[in-house]
N, C-alpha and C positions, 0 to 999 in steps of 0.2 A: 636604453636598457629599459627591462621590464620589471618591476618590481612585485615582487608576490607572483600566487597563481594564475595560469592562463585565464583570461577572460570568460573564457566558457567553463573555468574548474579544471580541476587534474584528475587523471585517472585515481580510480581507489588503487591499494596498493594490493590489496586482496579480495576475494570475492567469497568471503565466509559468510554472508546472511544472503545472498543471490546470485548464482551463478551467472557469468556472464552468458550464457547458452540459451539460460532461459529466456532473458529478454533479448538477446541479439534476432533479428528481423520481425519485429515489432514498431510500434511509433518510436521516434527520436526522443520521445519527450519521456518514454516510458522507460528508456534506458538511462536515460540523464539521470533521473530520478533512481535509480537503481543504482545507480555508480554515486551516487551521493549517499543512499543506505549505507553501503559498503565503506567506502570514504570517511562517515560518520561513526560507524565502529570500528574502522582501524584505529582512528586517531582517538579512539574512546569519550566521545563524542555523542554521549549516550541518550539522551534529551534528544537532541537533533534526530539522531536514528529514529526512535521512536516516532515521533513526529512527522518525518519523513516516511516511514512504514503506513502511517495513518493514511496521508495522504495517496500514499501510491494504492491504497485499498479502495480509498474514496473515487479516484479515478477509474479504477478498473471495475467497479461495481456501476457507475455510469455507461461506460463502455459495453458491461455487459447487458443493460436494459436497454439502451439504444440498437446495440445488434440485434436484439430481440423484438423489435417493435414497439416496447411495453415502458418509455423514457415517460410518459404519462401517471407511472406507478410512482414514481419520485419525482415529482415535482409540485410542489404548494401550490398555494390559490394565484399566486404570484404569476406564476409560469417558471420560478427559479427552481434550480434541484435543493433538494432536503439536504439538511446535514444529513454527516454520521450516523446518527443514532436510527432516523426514521428509513436512512439508506438498508440499513442493516434488518430492521421491522420488516422492510420490505421485501426484503432477500429471503429472509424466514418464512415469507408467508407465499410468496411470489407462484402462479401455476404459469407464468410466461417462457420460463425455464426452467431446471431442474438441479438446481445447487445439491450438492454430496452432504452427506450429513458431517462430512469430516472440515467442509466449508464452513456447514451451519452452528457447527463447536468451536472451532476457532477464530472466526470474526468477533466475537466479546470480549474474548481475552487481548486481542491485538487491540480494539479501541479502547479498552481501558488501559495498556498502558503507555498511547497515544493520549489520552485525554489526559492520564495525570502527567505527562512531560510537557503538556501544549496548556492546562488550566491550572494545577496545584501549585501555588507558591512554594509549597515545603517540599514539594516531591522532587529529587532529583535523581533520576535514573540511574542507574548502577550497573555493569557487563552482566550479573546475573540477574537480573530484571529482563536483558533482552535476549540472553543467551538460552535458556530453555524454552522458549518461543521459536526459533530457527526455523525447526521442523513445520510447526503451524505458518509461520511465515510462508514457506516454499510452498505450502499446501493451499493456502489460498491464493498466492498469485500467481502460480502454477494453472490452478483449475480456472481462474478467472480470465488468464488470458487465453485458455481455449476457448471457454464458454463465450467471450467477446469474439471471437474469430480474428485477435490480433494472433495467435499461434495455430499454426495449423499440426 
């Protein structure tokens, strides 16, 4: 008899943050991260939700730069990918691909909530921190899925 959720995680009860259709047909790890985002929001684990949103955005930015043959723009001197702050700065100034005005405006807001949840020991995210960002989350994820070629 298995105790707890399945080894690979349970399905989210709703898709209030990211619709399943948005990540369906992309890479498995993208869909699984989106499911975790939805599941943590369902449960009211808003810090976990914010950190997973941050992780998905970071992943999709890397995928996008790679798709456009511009991964060197987001690698440091050691050859490793840079942190999210530098990824966003590179996105705001890139000429390798064309990020939209909406994407450029939303990225700093999503980074901010993810950073607070991950790094500020006095901050505890609430639904009211995530809910106003739902439109921005969709805009950023959807655009990056298309820009990265993971969605047609």
